[in-house]
N, C-alpha and C positions, 0 to 999 in steps of 0.2 A: 499565540501567534499562528497556531495551526489548529483547525477544528475539523475533526473527522466525524462522519455521520453515515448512515445507511445500513448499519448492521441490523440483525434480526434473526428470526427463526425461519428456516426454510427446509423443505424436504430434499433428500438426496436427488440429484438430477436437476434441481432448480437453479435459479439465478438470483444474484443480488448485485447492486452497484453501490460501491462505497465512494464517498466524496471527501475531499480534504481541502477546505478553504483556508487560504493563508493571507497574511498581510502582503502588500506588494513588496516590501523590503525583504521579507522572508522568502518569497517565491521567485521574484525576478532574478535571473542570472544564476539560479541554483538548481542542482540536481534534486529531484524529489523521489521519494521511495515509500514503499509499504513493507512493513514487517508484521509478523504475527507471533503470538505466544499461545500455543496450545495448552490446555490444562496440565499442570505438573511438568511442563517442559520448558526448555530455554527459548528465548526469542529467536526467530529465524527470518531470514530474508525472503521476501516474496517477489518484488519487482521494483525496478527503478527506471527513471527516464531522465536523461540529461538535458540541460538547457541548451548547450551548444551541440548542434547536430541532431538532437533528439534521439540519441542512441538509447536503446532499451535493453535491459537485462531481465531475465526471469529465472526463478528457481526451477529446477527440473520438474519438481512435483506439480507445478501449475502451468507449465508450457502447454499451449494449445487450448487451455481452458480459461485462463485469465488474460485480460488485456488492460494495460496501463495507458493512460493518455493524460494530456494536460491542456487546459484552456488558459493561455497566458493572459488574455484580456480580462478574464475573471479571477485570475490568480488561484485557480482551483485545479487539482488533479483528481483523476477518477481511477477506480479499479473495478472493471467489469468482470464479474466472476460467474462463469457458466459451468454447467455439469458438475455442480458442487457435490462433494463427497463428505461423509461423516468425519473423515480425517482432516478436513478443512476447518473444523470447529476450532475457534481460537479468538483471542482478542487481537484485533487488527489495529495497528497504529501507523500513522504517517510521519515521515521525517523529511527534513529539508536541509539544504546547505551542506554538501559533501566537503569534508576537510581531508583531502587526499584523493586517491584514485580508486579505491576498492568500494564499489557501490554496495557490496553485500555485507559490509562490516557495520553493525549498528553503532559502534563506538566512533565511527567516522562522521556522524551527522551532528550538526550543531543544534538543530531545533526539532522538537518532538511535539506531536499533538497527543491528546488523551485518546485512549483506545475506544474502539467500538466492537461490541461482541457479535460474533457470527456463530450461530449454532445450526448445524446441519443434522437433521434427524434421518435415521435409516428407515 
């Protein structure tokens, strides 16, 4: 129901744009988010965007560098990642349908896509 794409290898300071395509039922009316799991670490919140009001949350580590957006007509959300750092290296996954109010809690999402690997070289 969610298909993430856009990962790859990039040098530090470079940019990538991730996309997450969803079925209309999964996307419409739902908060969507990105999480990442660095090698050997726990999954962590990256960014989210709400359906109602379009409110956006970012992890402190990506504020000012990453931008989340959504195209409701295409049932797709995007994560534009600029000024990438080696510590941004991770498997990035998209999630949808928040069950509750905490957008940063991975357990609060009903739907998940497969991950896409982002590798930032120094």
